[in-house]
C-alpha positions in Angstrom: 0.0 0.0 0.0 2.8 2.4 0.9 4.5 1.7 -2.5 1.2 2.5 -4.3 0.9 5.7 -2.3 4.4 6.8 -3.4 3.8 5.9 -7.0 0.6 7.9 -7.1 2.6 11.0 -6.2 4.9 10.5 -9.2 4.9 12.9 -12.1 5.3 10.0 -14.5 2.1 8.5 -15.9 3.7 5.0 -16.0 4.3 5.1 -12.2 0.7 6.1 -11.5 -0.5 3.4 -13.8 1.5 0.9 -11.9 0.0 2.1 -8.6 -3.5 1.6 -10.0 -2.6 -2.0 -10.9 -1.2 -2.6 -7.4 -4.3 -1.2 -5.7 -6.7 -3.1 -7.9 -5.0 -6.3 -7.0 -5.3 -5.5 -3.3 -9.1 -4.9 -3.5 -9.0 -3.4 0.0 -11.2 -0.6 1.4 -8.2 1.7 1.7 -7.2 0.9 -1.9 -10.7 1.8 -3.0 -10.4 5.2 -1.2 -7.0 5.9 -2.7 -8.2 5.2 -6.2 -11.3 7.4 -5.7 -9.1 10.3 -4.4 -6.8 9.8 -7.4 -9.7 9.9 -9.8 -10.6 13.4 -8.6 -7.2 14.8 -9.4 -5.7 12.5 -12.1 -4.6 14.5 -15.2 -4.0 11.5 -17.5 -7.0 10.2 -19.5 -5.3 6.8 -19.8 -4.8 6.5 -16.0 -8.4 7.7 -15.3 -9.6 5.0 -17.6 -7.6 2.4 -15.6 -9.0 3.7 -12.3 -12.6 3.5 -13.6 -12.0 -0.1 -14.8 -10.3 -1.0 -11.5 -13.1 0.4 -9.3 -15.8 -1.2 -11.5 -14.2 -4.6 -10.9 -13.8 -4.1 -7.1 -17.5 -5.0 -6.5 -18.4 -4.2 -3.0 -20.9 -2.0 -1.1 -17.9 0.0 0.1 -16.8 0.7 -3.5 -20.4 1.7 -4.4 -20.6 4.1 -1.4 -17.2 5.8 -2.3 -18.2 6.1 -6.0 -21.6 7.5 -5.1 -19.9 10.2 -3.1 -18.0 11.2 -6.3 -21.3 11.8 -8.0 -21.6 15.0 -6.0 -18.2 16.3 -7.4 -18.2 19.8 -8.8 -16.2 18.5 -11.8 -18.2 17.1 -14.7 -15.4 14.7 -15.6 -15.4 13.2 -12.1 -19.2 12.9 -12.1 -19.1 11.1 -15.4 -16.3 8.8 -14.2 -18.3 7.9 -11.1 -21.3 7.2 -13.2 -19.3 4.7 -15.3 -18.1 3.0 -12.1 -21.6 2.7 -10.7 -22.8 1.2 -14.0 -19.9 -1.3 -14.0 -20.6 -2.3 -10.3 -24.1 -3.4 -11.4 -26.5 -4.7 -8.7 -24.0 -4.2 -5.9 -24.5 -0.4 -6.4 -28.2 -0.4 -5.9 -28.2 0.3 -2.2 -26.0 3.4 -2.7 -28.1 4.5 -5.6 -31.3 4.1 -3.6 -29.9 6.6 -1.1 -29.0 9.0 -3.9 -32.6 8.8 -5.2 -33.7 10.4 -1.9 -31.1 13.1 -2.0 -32.4 16.7 -1.9 -30.2 17.5 -5.0 -32.1 16.9 -8.2 -28.8 16.6 -10.1 -27.8 13.7 -7.9 -31.2 12.0 -8.3 -30.8 12.4 -12.1 -27.4 10.8 -12.1 -28.7 7.9 -10.0 -31.4 7.3 -12.6 -28.8 7.4 -15.4 -26.8 4.7 -13.5 -29.9 2.6 -12.9 -30.7 2.6 -16.6 -27.7 0.3 -17.2 -28.3 -2.1 -14.3 -30.5 -5.1 -14.9 -32.9 -6.7 -12.5 -36.3 -6.2 -10.9 -34.9 -4.1 -8.0 -33.4 -1.5 -10.4 -36.6 -1.5 -12.4 -38.7 -0.9 -9.3 -36.4 2.1 -8.4 -36.9 3.6 -11.8 -40.7 3.2 -11.4 -40.5 5.2 -8.2 -38.5 7.7 -10.1 -41.5 8.5 -12.3 -43.1 10.3 -9.3 -40.0 12.5 -8.6 -41.0 16.1 -8.2 -38.3 17.2 -10.7 -39.4 16.8 -14.3 -35.9 16.0 -15.5 -35.7 13.1 -13.1 -39.2 11.8 -13.9 -38.5 12.1 -17.7 -35.1 10.3 -17.3 -36.8 7.5 -15.4 -39.4 7.1 -18.2 -36.7 7.0 -20.8 -34.7 4.4 -18.9 -37.8 2.2 -18.5 -38.5 2.4 -22.2 -35.0 1.3 -23.0 -35.1 -1.7 -20.6 -38.1 -3.3 -22.4 -39.8 -4.3 -19.2 -43.5 -5.0 -19.9 -44.4 -4.5 -16.2 -43.6 -0.8 -16.6 -46.4 -0.2 -19.1 -49.3 0.1 -16.7 -47.5 2.5 -14.2 -46.4 4.7 -17.1 -49.9 4.7 -18.6 -51.2 5.9 -15.2 -48.5 8.5 -14.9 -49.3 9.8 -18.4 -53.0 10.2 -17.5 -52.3 12.5 -14.6 -49.0 14.4 -15.6 -49.2 18.1 -16.3 -45.7 18.5 -17.5 -45.4 18.3 -21.3 -41.8 17.1 -21.3 -42.5 14.3 -18.8 -45.4 13.3 -21.0 -43.1 13.4 -24.1 -40.7 10.9 -22.4 -43.6 8.7 -21.2 -45.1 8.5 -24.7 -41.7 7.7 -26.3 -41.1 5.0 -23.7 -44.5 3.5 -24.2 -44.0 3.4 -27.9 -40.7 1.6 -27.5 -42.3 -0.9 -25.2 -44.7 -1.8 -28.0 -48.1 -2.4 -26.2 -50.8 -1.3 -28.6 -53.1 -0.8 -25.6 -51.1 2.3 -24.7 -52.3 4.1 -27.8 -55.7 5.0 -26.3 -54.0 6.9 -23.4 -51.6 8.6 -25.9 -54.6 9.7 -28.1 -56.4 11.0 -25.0 -53.3 13.1 -24.0 -53.1 14.5 -27.5 -56.8 15.5 -27.5 -56.8 17.0 -24.1 -53.5 18.9 -24.2 -54.0 22.6 -24.1 -50.4 24.0 -24.1 -48.9 26.7 -26.3 -48.0 26.1 -30.0 -44.4 25.0 -29.3 -45.6 22.4 -26.8 -48.5 21.2 -29.0 -46.0 20.8 -31.9 -43.8 18.6 -29.7 -46.7 16.5 -28.5 -47.9 16.0 -32.1 -44.4 14.9 -33.1 -44.1 12.3 -30.3 -47.7 11.2 -30.9 -46.8 10.5 -34.6 -43.8 8.5 -33.5 -46.0 6.4 -31.1 -48.8 6.0 -33.7 -46.3 4.6 -36.2 -45.4 1.9 -33.7 -48.7 1.3 -31.9 -51.6 2.9 -33.9 -54.1 1.6 -36.4 -55.9 2.9 -39.5 -57.8 5.5 -37.4 -54.5 7.4 -36.8 -54.3 8.3 -40.5 -57.1 10.9 -40.5 -55.8 12.3 -37.2 -52.3 12.7 -38.7 -53.7 14.6 -41.7 -55.6 17.0 -39.5 -52.4 17.7 -37.5 -50.6 18.3 -40.7 -53.3 20.7 -41.9 -53.0 22.6 -38.6 -49.2 22.7 -39.2 -48.5 20.8 -36.0 -46.9 17.9 -37.9 -44.1 18.4 -40.4 -44.4 16.8 -43.8 -41.4 14.5 -42.9 -43.1 13.4 -39.6 -46.4 12.6 -41.5 -44.5 10.7 -44.2 -42.6 8.6 -41.6 -45.9 7.9 -39.8 -47.6 6.7 -42.9 -44.6 4.6 -43.9 -44.5 3.0 -40.4 -48.1 2.1 -40.6 -47.7 0.6 -44.1 -44.7 -1.5 -42.8 -47.0 -2.9 -40.2 -49.6 -3.9 -42.8 -51.9 -1.0 -42.2 -53.3 0.7 -45.3 -52.3 4.4 -45.3 -55.3 5.1 -47.6 -56.0 5.6 -51.3 -54.3 8.1 -53.5 -55.5 11.7 -53.3 -53.8 15.0 -54.2 -52.4 15.8 -50.8 -50.9 12.3 -50.4 -49.5 12.4 -54.0 -47.9 15.8 -53.4 -46.4 14.6 -50.1 -44.9 11.5 -51.8 -43.6 13.4 -54.9 -42.0 16.1 -52.7 -40.0 13.6 -50.8 -39.1 11.5 -53.8 -37.6 14.7 -55.3 -36.1 16.4 -52.2 -36.1 14.0 -49.3 -33.0 12.4 -47.8 -32.4 8.7 -48.4 -34.6 7.7 -45.5 -37.5 9.8 -46.6 -37.1 9.0 -50.3 -37.2 5.2 -49.5 -40.3 5.8 -47.3 -41.9 7.8 -50.1 -41.0 5.1 -52.7 -42.8 2.4 -50.6 -45.9 4.6 -50.2 -45.9 5.4 -53.9 -45.7 1.7 -54.8 -48.9 1.1 -52.8 -50.8 4.3 -53.6 -49.5 5.7 -56.9 -47.0 3.4 -58.7 -46.6 5.8 -61.6 -45.0 8.3 -59.3 -42.4 5.7 -58.3 -41.5 4.9 -61.9 -41.3 8.5 -62.9 -38.8 9.3 -60.1 -36.9 6.0 -60.1 -34.0 7.1 -62.4 -33.7 10.3 -60.3 -33.6 8.3 -57.0 -31.0 5.9 -58.3 -28.9 8.8 -59.6 -29.0 10.5 -56.1 -28.6 7.4 -53.9 -27.3 4.7 -56.2 -23.9 4.7 -54.5 -25.5 3.4 -51.3 -26.3 -0.3 -51.9 -28.5 -0.4 -48.8 -30.8 2.2 -50.4 -31.0 0.1 -53.6 -31.8 -2.9 -51.5 -34.7 -1.0 -49.9 -36.0 0.2 -53.3 -36.2 -3.3 -54.7 -39.2 -4.4 -52.5 -41.0 -1.1 -53.5 -40.5 -1.9 -57.2 -41.9 -5.4 -56.7 -44.9 -4.0 -54.8 -45.6 -1.5 -57.6 -46.5 -4.3 -60.0 -43.6 -4.5 -62.4 -44.4 -5.1 -66.1 -42.3 -5.8 -69.2 -43.4 -2.5 -70.8 -42.4 -0.4 -67.8 -39.1 -2.1 -67.4 -38.3 -1.9 -71.2 -38.9 1.9 -71.2 -36.7 2.4 -68.1 -33.9 0.2 -69.4 -33.6 2.0 -72.7 -31.5 4.8 -71.2 -30.7 3.3 -67.8 -27.2 3.6 -66.3 -25.5 0.5 -64.8 -26.9 1.0 -61.3 -30.5 1.5 -62.4 -30.2 -1.5 -64.8 -28.9 -3.7 -62.0 -31.9 -2.7 -59.8 -34.4 -3.3 -62.6 -32.9 -6.7 -63.5 -33.1 -7.7 -59.9 -36.8 -6.8 -59.8 -37.4 -8.6 -63.1 -35.8 -11.7 -61.8 -37.9 -11.8 -58.6 -41.1 -10.8 -60.4 -40.5 -13.4 -63.2 -40.7 -10.6 -65.9 -39.3 -11.8 -69.2 -37.2 -9.1 -70.9 -36.4 -9.0 -74.6 -33.2 -10.7 -75.6 -32.1 -7.6 -77.5 -32.0 -5.6 -74.3 -30.2 -8.4 -72.4 -27.6 -8.5 -75.2 -27.0 -4.8 -74.9 -26.6 -5.0 -71.1 -24.3 -8.0 -71.4 -22.0 -5.9 -73.5 -21.3 -3.4 -70.8 -18.2 -3.2 -68.5 -20.0 -3.7 -65.2 -19.4 -7.4 -64.5 -22.3 -7.7 -62.0 -24.7 -6.3 -64.6 -23.3 -8.6 -67.3 -23.8 -11.6 -65.0 -27.3 -10.6 -64.2 -28.3 -10.0 -67.8 -26.9 -13.4 -68.8 -28.6 -15.2 -65.9 -32.0 -13.9 -67.2 -31.5 -14.8 -70.9 -32.7 -18.4 -70.6 -36.2 -17.2 -69.9 -36.3 -16.0 -73.6 -36.3 -19.7 -74.6 -34.5 -21.4 -77.4 -33.8 -18.1 -79.1 -31.3 -17.3 -76.4 -29.2 -20.4 -77.0 -26.6 -18.8 -79.4 -26.2 -15.8 -77.1 -25.6 -18.0 -74.1 -23.2 -20.3 -76.0 -21.2 -17.2 -76.9 -21.2 -16.1 -73.3 -19.7 -19.4 -72.1 -16.3 -18.2 -73.2 -16.6 -14.8 -71.4 -13.4 -13.9 -69.5 -15.3 -13.6 -66.2 -15.8 -17.2 -64.8 -19.0 -16.2 -63.0 -20.5 -15.0 -66.3 -19.5 -18.1 -68.1 -20.9 -20.3 -65.3 -24.4 -18.6 -65.4 -24.4 -18.9 -69.2 -23.8 -22.7 -68.8 -26.6 -22.9 -66.3 -28.9 -21.1 -68.7 -28.0 -23.5 -71.5 -28.9 -26.4 -69.2 -32.3 -24.9 -68.4 -33.0 -24.4 -72.2 -31.9 -27.9 -73.0 -31.3 -27.1 -76.7 -29.1 -29.0 -79.1 -26.2 -26.6 -78.6 -26.1 -27.2 -74.8 -24.1 -30.4 -74.7 -21.2 -29.3 -76.9 -20.8 -26.1 -75.0 -20.9 -28.0 -71.7 -18.4 -30.5 -72.8 -16.0 -27.8 -73.9 -16.5 -26.1 -70.5 -15.3 -29.2 -68.7 -11.8 -28.3 -70.0 -12.1 -24.6 -68.8 -9.2 -23.4 -66.7 -11.6 -22.0 -64.1 -12.8 -24.5 -61.5 -16.0 -22.5 -61.1 -16.9 -23.0 -64.7 -15.9 -26.7 -64.7 -18.0 -27.2 -61.6 -21.1 -25.7 -63.3 -20.5 -27.7 -66.4 -20.2 -31.0 -64.4 -23.3 -30.3 -62.4 -25.4 -29.4 -65.4 -24.3 -32.4 -67.5 -24.9 -34.7 -64.5 -28.5 -33.4 -64.3 -29.1 -33.5 -68.0 -27.6 -36.9 -68.4 -27.7 -37.0 -72.2 -27.5 -40.5 -73.7 -24.6 -41.8 -75.6 -22.1 -39.3 -74.2 -19.7 -41.8 -72.6 -17.3 -42.2 -75.6 -16.9 -38.4 -76.0 -16.3 -38.1 -72.2 -13.6 -40.7 -72.3 -11.9 -38.9 -75.2 -12.2 -35.6 -73.3 -10.7 -37.3 -70.2 -7.7 -38.5 -72.2 -6.9 -35.1 -73.7 -7.9 -32.7 -70.9 -5.3 -31.4 -68.3 -5.0 -33.1 -65.0 -6.7 -30.2 -63.2 -9.9 -30.8 -65.2 -10.1 -34.6 -64.7 -12.0 -34.6 -61.3 -15.0 -32.9 -62.9 -14.9 -35.1 -66.0 -14.9 -38.1 -63.6 -18.0 -36.8 -61.8 -19.9 -36.7 -65.1 -18.7 -40.1 -66.2 -19.8 -41.5 -62.8 -23.2 -39.9 -63.0 -23.7 -41.3 -66.5 -22.5 -44.8 -65.5 -19.2 -45.1 -67.5 -17.8 -48.5 -68.3 -14.1 -47.6 -67.7 -14.5 -45.7 -64.5 -12.0 -47.9 -62.6 -9.0 -47.1 -64.8 -10.0 -43.5 -65.2 -10.2 -42.9 -61.4 -6.8 -44.7 -60.9 -5.2 -42.5 -63.6 -6.6 -39.3 -62.0 -5.6 -40.5 -58.5 -2.0 -40.6 -59.8 -1.9 -36.9 -60.7 1.1 -34.9 -59.6 -1.0 -32.1 -58.1 -2.2 -32.7 -54.5 -5.3 -30.6 -55.1 -6.3 -32.7 -58.0 -5.9 -35.9 -56.0 -7.9 -34.5 -53.2 -10.8 -33.6 -55.6 -10.6 -37.1 -57.0 -10.9 -38.5 -53.5 -14.0 -36.4 -53.0 -15.5 -37.4 -56.3 -14.9 -41.1 -55.6 -17.8 -41.2 -53.2 -20.1 -41.0 -56.2 -18.9 -44.4 -57.5 -21.8 -46.8 -57.4 -19.8 -50.1 -57.6 -18.4 -51.1 -54.2 -15.5 -53.0 -55.9 -14.4 -50.0 -58.0 -14.8 -47.7 -55.0 -12.7 -49.8 -52.7 -10.0 -50.2 -55.3 -9.8 -46.5 -55.8 -9.8 -45.9 -52.1 -7.0 -48.3 -51.5 -4.9 -46.3 -53.9 -5.8 -43.0 -52.2 -5.3 -44.4 -48.7 -1.6 -44.8 -49.5 -1.3 -41.3 -51.0 1.9 -39.5 -49.7 -0.1 -36.4 -48.9 -2.0 -36.3 -45.6 -4.7 -33.9 -47.0 -5.5 -36.4 -49.7 -5.8 -39.2 -47.2 -8.0 -37.1 -45.0 -10.5 -36.5 -47.9 -10.3 -40.3 -48.6 -11.4 -40.9 -45.0 -14.3 -38.6 -45.5 -15.3 -40.5 -48.6 -15.0 -43.8 -46.7 -17.3 -42.4 -44.0 -20.1 -42.2 -46.6 -20.0 -45.9 -47.2 -20.4 -49.2 -45.3 -19.3 -52.8 -45.5 -16.4 -54.9 -44.5 -14.2 -53.6 -47.2 -14.7 -50.0 -45.9 -13.8 -51.1 -42.4 -10.7 -52.9 -43.7 -9.4 -49.7 -45.2 -10.3 -47.6 -42.2 -8.5 -50.1 -39.9 -5.5 -49.9 -42.2 -5.4 -46.1 -42.0 -6.0 -46.2 -38.2 -3.0 -48.4 -37.7 -0.6 -47.1 -40.4 -1.5 -43.4 -41.2 1.5 -41.3 -39.8 -0.9 -38.4 -39.2 -2.4 -38.9 -35.8 -5.0 -36.2 -36.4 -6.6 -38.5 -38.9 -7.7 -40.8 -36.1 -10.2 -38.1 -35.1 -11.9 -38.4 -38.5 -11.8 -42.2 -38.5 -13.5 -42.3 -35.1 -16.4 -40.4 -36.6 -17.0 -43.0 -39.4 -20.2 -45.0 -38.8 -18.9 -48.3 -40.2 -16.3 -48.8 -37.4 -19.0 -49.2 -34.8 -20.2 -52.5 -36.3 -16.9 -54.1 -35.4 -15.9 -55.2 -31.8 -12.2 -54.2 -32.4 -13.3 -50.6 -32.3 -13.9 -50.9 -28.6 -10.2 -51.2 -28.0 -9.5 -48.2 -30.3 -11.8 -46.1 -28.2 -10.5 -47.1 -24.9 -6.9 -46.5 -26.1 -7.8 -43.0 -27.2 -9.7 -42.1 -24.1 -6.6 -42.9 -22.1 -4.4 -40.6 -24.3 -3.7 -36.9 -23.6 -5.0 -35.4 -26.9 -8.3 -33.7 -25.9 -9.9 -33.9 -29.3 -9.2 -37.6 -29.7 -10.5 -38.2 -26.2 -13.8 -36.3 -26.9 -14.2 -38.2 -30.2 -13.6 -41.5 -28.5 -16.2 -40.7 -25.8 -18.7 -39.9 -28.5 -17.8 -43.1 -30.3 -18.1 -45.2 -27.1 -21.7 -44.0 -26.8 -22.4 -45.8 -30.1 -21.0 -49.2 -28.9 -24.2 -50.4 -27.3 -24.5 -51.8 -23.8 -20.8 -52.4 -23.5 -20.0 -48.8 -24.4 -22.6 -47.4 -22.0 -21.2 -49.6 -19.1 -17.7 -48.4 -19.9 -18.8 -44.7 -19.8 -20.7 -45.1 -16.5 -17.6 -46.6 -14.9 -15.4 -43.9 -16.5 -17.6 -41.1 -15.1 -17.5 -42.7 -11.6 -13.7 -42.8 -11.8 -13.4 -39.2 -13.0 -15.8 -38.0 -10.3 -13.7 -39.7 -7.6 -10.4 -38.3 -8.8 -11.7 -34.9 -10.0 -8.6 -33.4 -11.5 -9.2 -30.2 -13.3 -7.7 -31.6 -16.5 -10.5 -34.2 -16.6 -13.3 -31.7 -16.1 -14.1 -31.3 -19.8 -14.0 -35.1 -20.5 -16.2 -35.7 -17.5 -18.8 -33.2 -18.8 -18.6 -34.9 -22.3 -19.2 -38.3 -20.7 -22.2 -37.0 -18.7 -23.7 -35.5 -21.8 -23.3 -38.7 -23.8 -24.8 -40.8 -21.0 -27.8 -38.4 -20.8 -28.3 -38.8 -24.6 -28.2 -42.6 -24.5 -30.0 -43.0 -21.2 -27.2 -44.2 -19.0 -26.5 -43.5 -15.3 -25.0 -40.1 -14.5 -24.5 -40.4 -10.8 -21.1 -38.9 -11.0 -22.2 -35.7 -12.8 -23.3 -32.8 -10.7 -26.5 -30.9 -11.8 
């Protein structure tokens, strides 16, 4: 303690920082008081932050009492620091805060409410409810705001009662906002009554109308629409507040009413001059009430806000609600820039609007890759007439564009699809080869095997796994030799993909022969993928290979994957594997073995019950995780868990 006192007097920030660390470890009452005194005079923001953190972690009633005393400091920085400490102390600070709520100083009571807002629990909520009756409007309003932010349904009724009898407009403002945030529609009747009966000056009436509109958007029904228009005509609601209210009602499924001149003018004004939030709200209202307004203003909106992808995402639902049609989209696309075109294509896709191939060709010739990809993805809807266009796009330099063109050819199923798909199997991009393989496997055109075998012979090693997948899907006669050739590739990635593709082989004999070759691959990643493929099959041959890998694979981590293979649990020898791994030190292998033991029937359950009893008796910390895992497995399979505490 004496060392810390000396360091606190140092001119060097590092010394004072060391003193804070020493005092925080002591956690003594005198240490708390030293830290509090230092907080009042500390010039360094870094050290002050350390003190606040230290006091917040020294959770005791004494710390709370000392920090509560600092709330009365004349320095705002000290008061704010004390407030942070009280919030960090949490429930332990409640007794001290309760005393501050009774203090004659309204400023101290307000600070106590600010601290309570961040402390969870019923007791803190109850103290805030009492704060609603504070004679100072600022304290009562702060209590209401805090209750609204805590989302406590039990606060609704007391706040409704307070609203019915309050005479202070600013307390009422906070109560209405809090009730709106709590979300109980039953509160709207009291809010309406307050609006109707309020007799304040124009400034106060304007404030009440604004908060009423906020609440009506969250809690109100269709009856609020006519009230809102009357408030607007009296100039108590701004055009922006009315727009937001109508949009909020619409978002909740409440009809804001049919089109009429005042509404159309409100929408048009905000489509032209509103900020992004108001423009989006106006767009949604226009989609429901007057779609023509939305289409007229759409290029202007995209021009103003198109750089913001979130705005475009919000405009898309409005376009869909407006009832998109080919004629409207064609007219807009004629002179559309890339951003507007992307938006329109997105809407056309979701609304199943078929656009002319001439327009899609023009868009696919632009530099924007996302726009090109989208245009190509929609072309298949034009039918067989789009086949030549899609075939040409399969050699596009962007792999994603080529891939969607291949997908479109598969959907059209024209005569030109198969040659283009076969050619794509030799593409340098794995993304394109993947799409070609998937599409050919689904189409399964007859008589393709000879061509596939010739392609396999001439294509580079990197393309052979996808060719194998198609050959397997179509039932090739020479799969065995093809897989063995591909499995001998020099590239590790190619051999891994062959190991993954091999699980598609239908013949057990061919599958096991290929797996035997891959199980002896010099690369551990290839062997790991081979184990994953073996896990998808069953039979004695599969078990033989898994046992070989278990006993001979130099990579011990592969045992973890082997112990997850279902086939091994049909064989009694697995019991010895599991017991051996449970006795090892590798935590992952131990957990895998415990999970596996639960699949070994009665013998495995008996073993786990005995293991849990043994672990509970010895109770070393290192075995805590494994004991928990054993208990969970026993619970799952219905075994005894006497050694596991609840």
